[in-house]
N, C-alpha and C positions, 0 to 999 in steps of 0.2 A: 325656279328662278333662272330665267334666260341670261346667259353671259355671252356677249358679242365682243370679239377681239378684232380690231382693224389695224393692219400694219400698212404704213405708207412712208414714202420718202419725206425727209425734212423739207420745210419750206412753206408749209401752210400756216396761215395766221390764226389768231385766236378766234376771230369771228367765224372762219371756215370750220374750225374744229367744233365750236359751239353748235353751229347749224347741223353738222354731221351727227353729233350726239343726239340732238333733238329729233332729226328725221329718222335715224335708225331706231331710236326708242319708239317713235310713233308707229313705224312699220312693223316692228316686232310685236308691239301691243295689239295692233289690229289683226295681224296674221296668226298670232298664237293665242289671242284672247287673254293676254297677260296684263295684270295691272302695271302701270308705268313704274311704280315705286319698287317693283321687283326686278326690273330690267337693269342690268349692269352693262355699260359699254366701256371697253378698255381701248384706248388709243396708244399704239406703239409706233413712235416716230423713229425711223431708221436714218442713219447717216448714209450719204451716197457712197462712202468708202466701204460700207458694210453690206452692200447689195449689188449683185451682179446678174446680168442676163447674157446668155450665149457666150459665157466665158469672159465677159468684160464688165468691170465694175462701172457703176453709173458715174462715179467721180472721174473716170478715165475717158468719158465721152466728150 
């Protein structure tokens, strides 16, 4: 049972998330020869205040 976790910054709409889940599921199914019904995709949306790069929070940019 493949489990894929994707973390990204807030701001994506529902259509974008839906498309992402579908395309990731398709890619995992093809590459791992796994049935789609066994593939789990977890989307973790992060607030910009909770993510930083090079010592700077994304919310501070």
